[in-house]
N, C-alpha and C positions, 0 to 999 in steps of 0.2 A: 387610707386618712393620711397614712405619713408619705405615702407613696405623690398622692397628691398637692400636698404642700410642698414636697421634695420637685416636685413637676412644674409647679407655679412661682416657685424660688429661683428656678432654673430660667424659665420662659423671663419671668422682672428683669434677673440681671442681663440676658442678652440685649432687651430692648432696651435697660440702659445704657450697654455697650454701643448697641445699634446707633442710639440718638447721641450719644458722643462725639460718635464719629461721623453723624453726620452733620454734627456743630462745626467739628473739625474740619470735615468738607468743604463745608458752607464756609467759613472762615478764610479757609484756602484761597477759595475760589472769588469771595468777594475781595480780597485783596490783591489777587495777583491775575483775575481773566474776567471779571464782570466788571466794564466801564462805567464809569465814574466823571460825568460831565460836570467841569464845576461852572468854565464859561464858554461861550460860543461867540467864535470870534468874528467880525464882518470882515471878507475878504476882499480888500481895496485895491487890489493886483492884477486882479483876473477878472475878464469880462463874464465868464460863465463857469465856476468850476464846478458845475455837474452834471454838465454834458462833454461826452466824449469826440461826440464830431464836432463841437463846436472847440473843443481845447485843441483839437488835432488842427482843425482849420485853423486857429489862432496860431498856435506853434509854427504853421508851415508859412504864416504870414509874418512872421516874429524873423524866422530866418531869411526873407526874401528883403526888409525894408523895415527902419525903425522910425520914430518920431525924429530921431535927429541925422539920418540920413541912409546909404545903405551899408549893408553889410557883408563881408568877406568870410567864409564860411565853410571850412570841410567836415570830414568824418572825427577829426581832431582839434580842430583849431576855430576859433569866432573873435572875428574883432570888427570894435562898430566907431563912433564918435566917443561914445562913453565909456568902454571896457572891451579888455582882449581874456582871450583865454585859451592855452594851447595844452593838451594834453599829452604826456607821453607814457609809453606802458616800456617799462623795466622789467628785466627778467636775468637775474642772477645766480650761480651754482650751478649745480648737475642733480640727478638721483632723487635721494631723497632730501637733500641741500640744496634743493630748488625752491628761490625766490620769487614770485611775482609780484608785480606792485604798480599803482598807476599815481603819478604827479600832475598835477592840474597847475601851473603859474597864470594867476591870474592878476591884472592888473587894472585898476577903476579910475575913471575920471574923477569919482564923487563916491565916498563909503555907504551914499542911502542908498547905492544899486545892492549892497550887501544885506539880503532879508532871511529872514527866520519864518516857516507855517509849520503848526500844530496840525498832526493826521484828523481828517474831517473838520477841521477848524476848528475842534475844540478843543479847551484845556481841561484838562482833568488825569485819572489814574485808566491804564489799561485798554487806553483808544489808541488803535494803531492802525495804518495803512505802510502798504508798501511806499518807498522811498520814492521811487517812479510812479506813483498813482500822484502822490502829495506834491512832485514838481510838475506831471503833468494839469494838475488843479489849478496851479498857479503859474502856467504859463514860463516858468522856469525854461532857462538857456541851460544852465548847469547847477547841479544841486550834491550833496553828500548827506548822508543822515546824521544827525544831533547827539544828542546827548543822552536820547532817553529817558528824560526826565520823568516819563507816566510810569515808569517802574516803580520809583522810589516817591514817596512822600514828604522828605527831605531837600534842603538845598535853596540858592536864591534863585529861582527864576525869573528875569527880563528879556523881554522878546519884542524887537521894535519899537521899545523905547518904554513899551507896559510893564509895570510889577503884578505877576502874577504869582508867585510862591515868596516865602520870606522868613523860610527855616535855615538858617546857615547852620551847617555842617560838616564842610569841606574845602578845602583847594578848589576856587571857581577861577575860570576864564573869561575875559571880559570884550567885546569890540566895541570902538568907538566912535562919535559922528568926525571924530576929526582925521579917520582912517588908520588909527593906531591900536593895536590889540596886547593883552596885558593879564597876567595872572594873578590871585590877590587869595587872602584868607577870608573868606566868607565870615568865620567869626571876630573878623579885627576891621571889617569895613562894611558899614553898612549901605542898606539899599538905597537911602537915600544919601548916601555920599557919593554911590555910584551914579546916580541920576542925575546930581547936581555938577560930573565931573564930564557927564557927556557919554554915559555906557546906554549903548542900543542895545546890546544882546549880551544875556551872560550862559555859560553853559558850566553845568554841575556835573562833574565825573572824575575825570581825571587817568593820572596825573598832568601838572605841570612839567613838563619836558626839558623846555629851553626857556631861560632866563638871559639877560643880555646877553645875548649870543655863546651862551654856555650851557653844557648839560646840566641839571638841576641834579642833584644830592646822588642818591643811592636807589635804587630801584627793585632792589632783592627782596623787600617784603611787601610790598604796595596791597595797598584792601583798599577798594574803593567806598563800601557802606558795609553793613551789617544785616542784609538785607535775607530774608530764604534764599541757600545756594550761592552763596559767596564765600568765592576762592581767592587767593593771590592770583595776579594777571601780569605777573612778569615775565613769562614763561612764553616760546614762540606760540602768536594767534593770529588772526587773524583783525587789521587794526585800523581804526580811521582817525586821522590827525588834522590839527589847523594850525597854520603858522604863519607869521610876520618874517617878511624879507624888510621893509621900509614900509610908512604909512602910504595907504593902497595899494600895496604890494604885497599879495598873499601866497604864500602855496597850501594847496589840501593833496592828501597824501591817502590813499585808500592802499590797504595790501591785502592781498589773497592770504589763505592759510587754510589748513586742515584738508589739504588734498596731494597727498604723495605723488611725486615726481612732476605737481606744477608748482603748489606751492607751499612751504612749511609753514609761514606765515613770520612774523619780526617780534622780538624780546623788545621789550621796555628799551633796554641799553640801545639794542640797533636802530628802533625807531628814533630815538630821541636823536643819536648820530648823523642819521640819515636828513634831518631837517636843517641840523648844524650845517652836514655837506652842500646843504642849498642853499646854504646862505641866511637862515632865519633864524633869527634877534629875538623872536618867542614862540612858544610851541606847546600846545597841549591835546591830549590824549581822549579824544571821545571814544563813545561805545565802539564795543569791537566786535567781533564774533561774527554768527552771522548776519547781524545786522549791517557790518561793514557794504557799502554801496556808494558808485559812482555812476552819477546820471548827465548825460549829456547832450545836447539837441536832439531829444526823442526817444534814446535806448540808453539803457545799462549798457557801461562799457567794460567794469570788470566782473568776476563769475562768481560771485558767492559760494564761500565752502566748495570751491569748484562742482558747485549744481548747476550753476545757474537760476535757483531760486530765492527771491529777496524773502528776506523775512520780517515783517511788520515791524516798524519804528514808530515812535508819538511825534516825532519834529524830525524835521531838518534844515540843513542851510543853503540858501540856492540864491539866484546871481538871476536878474530879468534884467529886461528894457522898458 
């Protein structure tokens, strides 16, 4: 009888532990893996975002001619009546100190050409697609990954003039309808004030790298948030950043990394200095690591993590005609 009671007690304890572990596993999966769609966004910039064949055909037509006239383009450059994009691949150092990065110099006639898009045209958490897939679905000429807003549930998220999330938490970055860009404190400037100022997009990652042409502060202990797995990000890593040289004149940088002999990545200090060297008056650090991707004219131009494999992201910044 005592043995049976002891066995029953052990089985009960094991069952309780398994239930607890199962609950924890489900909560983790629910927080970091299971898609939660809050808003489905109507795509008004693409004729058919669901068919690969149609997307490919539209992309070819975009390269040949736009509503505003003829286009000049090659593997690294694009020029139309409304915008120009010029991309350069730069490699410095040698051996384990090699750094490889890509710089896109962008000049727009009007800031309305700078757009953003969500993975699967849906706003929520854990909704991801490759940068190239989102770009193709939106007939993008050029694109980079965004701030991976869907990994967290905080931050101010305004995209294409619409407010999707209003949970101030950190230093954000905004693009405005007059072609300017600025960093700001989410806890000091309200979303209504941002919209009244003409803000079209906000990004909540960081940190800000450059303000008024000067490198911002000390990056020695930067942390983005307190999500599971968060760590300081100041060391050499793959990076994506956005900057403004002057209104409607932008610079986008993607740094490859974590690939010995090809690219070690950049520290935040190095990244900020690069933006200053390129003439940026404002600059901001976006999601990096395996997310860092630059897309141009139907192809990924960088080499994510030195393996050529993209990581799914929740959003992109892109240009289209």
